[in-house]
N, C-alpha and C positions, 0 to 999 in steps of 0.2 A: 219721895223721889228728890224733892228739890232740897230737903234737909240734909239727905245724904250727899248730894253733890256739894253743898255749902260746907258741910263737915270735911270732905276730902279737901276742899279748896282751903281751909283753914289749916288743916294738917299739913299740907303741901307748903303752904306759907310758912309755918313756922320752921318746917324742916329746910326750906330754902334759907331762911334767916340763920339758922344754926350752921349750915353748911357755910354761909358767908363768914360767920364768925370764926369757923375753925379754920378755914382757908386763910383769912388775914392773920390769925394768930400763928399758923404754921409759918407763912412767910416771914412775919415778924421773928420768930424763933429762930428760922434759918438765917436770915440776915444778921440777927444777934449773935449766933455762934461763929459765922463767918468773919464779923467785924472783931469779935473778942479773942479768937485764937491767934491771929497775927501778932497781937499785942504781947502774948505770952513768949512767942518766938523772938520778937525783938528784944524783950529783956533778957532771955537766955543769952543772945548773942552779946549783949552789952557786958554781962557777967563773964562771958569767956574772954572778952578783950581785955578785962582789967587785971 
């Protein structure tokens, strides 16, 4: 029984670590897209003015 509990503790620990990595990657990707898209709009505005 102790081995089973230890197994579940390890599995949950790995899943929690994986979840943190996924969340941080998702936030980074979201911020990257938000920062990248306005630059494209600014370039389009400059081209229209010229």
